[in-house]
N, C-alpha and C positions, 0 to 999 in steps of 0.2 A: 577372192576369186582363184583359184586355180586353173594356170594357163599350158594348154599341151602344144609344143613347140615341136613342129618333125623338120626331119631335114630336107631344107629348102635353100634354094638362094636368088639372092633380090634382082629387080631389071626392070626396069625402065625412066620414067623422069619423073621428078618429085619435087615443090616448091619445098624451102626450107621453112618449117614455123618460126615466128616471129621471136625475137631475142627476148625472153623474160625478164634478164637484167636490165636491158635497154628501158624494157614495156615499164618496170616497178620507177625507175628514174623518170619517165617521160610523164604518166599518171600523177605525180606527186607535185613537180612544177606545174604542170595542167593546171591542177586542183587552185594551187598556190596564186595563181594569177585572176585579177579582180576579173577580168571577162573571161566569160567561156571558151572551151580552144577546144574540140576533135583531135582524140590520137587515133590515128587509123592503124590496121594492119595491127590487130588486137588477137590474141588467142587467149578467151577466158580461161585460164586453168584455174588450180583452187589457190594458187598461192598468188595471183594478179587480181582473182574476183574478193579475196582478201584484201587487200592492197581497194580497191576499190570500194569496196563496203566501210574500211574504217576512215577515208575519206570523207566516204557520205555521213559520218556519225561524227564526225569532226565538223561537218557545215557544210560542206562543199555539195553544190547540183552537180547532178551523175544523170545523164540520160543515153540509151543502150539503141545501137539500130546494127540489123546482119549485113557483114558485109560479103557482098558473090561479084566472081568476077565476068566477063564480058558476056557468057555464054549464061550465067545467071546462075549458076553453081556454084558451089564453095568451090576454093581453089585447093583445097585438100581434103581430107577426112568428111564428116560424115556432119560436122556442127558448124563447121567454116567458124570465119575471123569475123571479127566485129571490131566495130567504130563505136567508141565511147566518147561520149562531150561532156566536159566538166570544168570546174571552175569556180570564181565566188569564193575559195574556202580562209577565209580571216580567222589565223592564228590567237587572235585577239580578245576575238569574240566566242568561243564556244561557248555551248551548253556548261551548265554543272548539276549533276555529275556527268563525263561522259567514258563510255563503253566500247570500248574498241575490239574485236573479235579478229587475233590475227592470223587462228588456225594455225600451222606449224610452220606456216612463213615468216624465217627467221630477219628478211628483208623488210617486211611491214612494219613487223615488232621496231627494228634498229634505227629505222629510217624515219617512224616517225615518234620515239620518244621523243629527242628533243623538240621537235614541234609540237607536239604537246606538253610541254617545260614552257614556252614560251607566254604563256595564262598563268596567271594564278590561281585555275580552275584544277580541281580535281579527274586524273584523266583515269582510267581501270583498263589495262590489258589483258584480258585472258588470250590463251590456246591452247594445246598440245600439252600433254604432258613433257613430251620430248622437248617441242621449243621453250618451255618455262625453265627448263633444267639447262641451256643451253647458256655460254657466259654472256654478262653484261658489266663486268667489273670496270670497265672506262665508264659507265653511266655511273653505275655506282660510288665511284670515286667522285666526280662530278656534283653529286648532290650531296655528298657529304661536304665535299669545301665549300660550298656556297649555301650549305644548312638546307638545301631544300627536301620537299618532306618525300621518303622513297621507301614502298614497303612493298617487299617481295616474299610471295607465299607459296604453296605448292599449285595454285590453281590459277593464281593473278599478280598480277605487280601493280599497283597505285603510286602514281607520282603526282606532286604538283608544284608547281613553281612560283615566282617566275623566275626562268633565266638571265641571266646576269653577263654582262663583258666581262673579256677575263682573256686569259692566255693557257688554252687548253691543251692539255699533253695526252695522245694516244697512243698504247702500243701497235704499233706497227705489223707484229707476229703474230693478234688474235684474231681480226677481221676487219676489213677497210670498210666495213658495213657502218662502224661507229663514225668514221670520218666522214663519210657521203652525208651521216644523219645530220651533224654537224654542220656541214656544209648547207645543206639547207635551211636550218635553222638561224644560224648567226648573221646572216642580210638582213634582220627584222629588228635586229635589237638599236637601239638609240646609239650607241657607241659601237667603234670596232671593237674589232676580238683574232687574237690569234691562236692558229693550232697546229701545234708541233708532233710531228709521227716520230716517233722514238723508235730507232732503229733497233731488231735487222726490219725491213719493211717489205711486207706479201703483198701479194695479190695487186698490187700498184697497177695494173690495168684497167682494175676496177675504179680506183680513182680518177683513171684519165675518162676513164665514161662518164663517170658524173660531171667533173668539170667538164668534158664537152658537150652536153645535158642545160647545166646551170648557164655555160658560154650562152645557147641560142636562145633563154630564158631573159638575157640579158643582165645574170646575177655576175658581178666579180670576185671572183675570188684570185686574189696575188700574191703567187707562189714570190719568198724569200731568201729561198736558197737552205738549204740541207734538210729538204723535209717540213719547209716552216710556211704556212701562210697565212699572209694577213689577210681582214674580211671586213669591207668598207659597212659603215652601218647606213641605216632607213633606204636601204634597196626596195626595188619593186620588180617582181614578177612579171615581163611582157609576153602575151601570149605569140606562140610560135608554130605553124605549122609543121603536123608531127606525121611521119609515116613510121612505125619502130620496124627495123632493119631485120631482116635475116637472124638468126639464132646459131653461130657457130658451135657453141656448146652441143643443143641438140643433134645440129648436123652432126657431129662425131659420130652416133651412131651409124646413121647412113654411110658414111665415109668407112667406116668400120665394115661394115655389112660388103664395099667393095673392095677392101684389104683381105675378107676372106675369100673373094672367090665372087662378088656378084658385080653388078652394070647397071649402077645407079647414074643419072645426070642428074645434080643437085644446082637446081636454079636459087635467084634472091640472095644470094649472100656477096657481104661489101667487100672486097680484098683489101679497101682502107679503113676500113672498121678497127673503131680503137679496140675492140672486143679481143681478151687476153687470149682468147683459146681455140682463134685462126690458129695458133700454131699449132694444132694439131693435127695437120698435114706434114709437117717436118719433123711430130713425132713419129708417125705412120712409117717415113723412108728411115726413121732410125730402128725403130721395130724390127728390118728386115734382115739388119746384120745379127750377130752373134752377143747377146743377154746385153743390149748398152744400158747406159747409167742417165735416167735423166731427171731431172728436177721439175717439181710439182709445184712451188711454195706459192708461185704467181696463178695458178693453175688447177688449184685443186677438187675442184668437180670432173675433171679428165681422171682421176687416178682408179674409178674402179673401170673404166671400158679399156683403159691401158694396160690394168691387170688381167682382165680380161685376153685380149687382145696377146699379149705375152704369155698366157696359160697354153694359146695356142699354137705359138710358136717355138722362138727361141729363148724368153724367159725375158725378166728385166731386172734395174735394179733402180725402185724411185730415190729420188733423195725428197728433203724438205714435205716430209707426211705429217708432221706434231699435227694437223690443225686437223687430218680427217678422225678425230674421233666426236671432235664436237656439230659433226657437223647432222643429217638426219640418224644418221648410226653412226656406230664408231666402224666407219668405211674399211680401212684397213683391218681391222679383225674380223669384221663379216665377212668380205669379200675372200680373205683366208679362208674361214672355214665353207663356204661355198664350192671354192677350188679344191677342196680335198675330197669334195664328193666327183668333181671330175677326176682325180687320181692328183691333182695339182698340187704342189707342195709349197707353201710359203712360210715364209719367217717374217712377222710384222716387227720393229723394233722401234721404240720413239720417234725416229725420225728420219726412218730408212724401212723400205720394203723390199724382198726380192722375192719375186716368183722366178721358180726353178722351169728348167722346160722340162718336159715330159711326155707321155702320150696321153693325148686325150681323150677318155673315156666316156661313156652314156652315163650320167647316173644314174644308179640306181634305185634314191628317193628323191620328192620333189623339194628344187631348191626353195632357198625362201628368199625374199626380198628386204629380210630385214623390216618392213616399214618405211625404206629409202627408195626414189624412182629413179636416183644414178645408180643404184644395184641390178633395178628390176632390169631396168634398159639394156646395162650389159649384159647381164645373165642371160640376157633373151638370144641378145645378137651371141652369144657364145654357143647357143642353143640349137642356133640355126647347122651347126655343125654336125650334132652328136645328135639331136632330140631328145628332149624329158622336159618334165613341168615344173610351171612357178607357183608357189604361194601367193596370196597376196599381190596377185599382178596390177590390179587395179590400180594400187598407188604410183602409176605415171601421171594418174589424174592431176595430180601436185604440179606437174609444170610443163606438161605434153598428154592432153587429154587424148587426140587420136592416135598417138604413135603407132595400136594396134590397125589402126583403121588405114594408117598408111603402109604399116606394112604389107599385110595383105596387099591393098592395092601392087605392090611393088612385086607380087609372088611369093611373099613366107605364106607358108603351110603353122597356122593355130585353128586352136579347137577348145573351145573351153570345156572343161571337165565340170563337173554336176559336183559338190561335195557331199560327202556320206552325212545325212543328219546326226545330229548326235542324241545316243539314246539316254532317258530318263534313269537313273540311279535305280536299282530295284529296293523296294521298301520289305527289310528283313521282318514285318510285320504279315506281309503277304507271305512269305514262300514257306 
């Protein structure tokens, strides 16, 4: 889909969408309870549906119902929010073989792989080409160390346990998702385990989110200093009432519209949330100065929107950007390519990005989302200043299906443009 975004400003009141990061964690914990438990306030994005579908394939019972507000209407957007009741997943009693369709969701793959290793059954993970290219080295090393079956191909990954108690070491600068995956699986083992996170440790707030969710479900993960954790054995997940909190990451795009002159009141955000991306408010204050230096090693999902706002302002230097190349796209390089269409110069180094200040121009050609939801949303926000077109805008469905509905409800002018059909190649025999 090509979306035309016209110069316009946002105004109104909106409820922040539910946190995708929290939703993944709550759904998995609820599924691992013996008794079913409802997870309320869910936005059924592509990533969340991938997790739910994989939990069902692993043996969890799953039921859906639509959530509406007191007026009988969806709280925002056209599809509304959902409540999912699930539970009863016994990771030692899975069928054989099991196939888990992860789509493009790295959280789904990395959170569930250690759970799949608990049994001695064969489990195959499928997903997009980009997902299956993304790093999995910590799990590869664990399987090699314990001599577990691990087969990685271009279109699937197949594993077979059983995972055994151990002293596990995980690189702290690759992704916190590997730590989360182990934290969900290891409490089931018959003997205690330990997890050591090797420095430098990045995305620490995401580890804190996992610990907070597990604590609510009765799971003990004991810190023993220096990023080392003791995981007691034979633990059980206990049902916990859940309403997924608002998403500070996606709310950043609404805050960004305010930064560009909008007047949006955002409801449903918890100031005491463990979500690391709530720091975005302080980043916005820094961007009002002249070319600030900001570190995004703990908040990599904010990098595209920070680059977009810096292009409209005084520039920025982002540090701790090395992991951006392993996201849904190579985010630093992709944003640099698109910002050049606005006339903004960007330099991308191994672990640092410079966005220079300049005069923002209307792009003479359509922008490209690079198949990345975060880039699509960041570019959409920037285009509200100068107008332009965005290709593959529908990739926002990965994390926020109603993103464009929300923008339109706030007064942003959008129009879907029909793509020209591809004509068949001429047949030389007919000429």
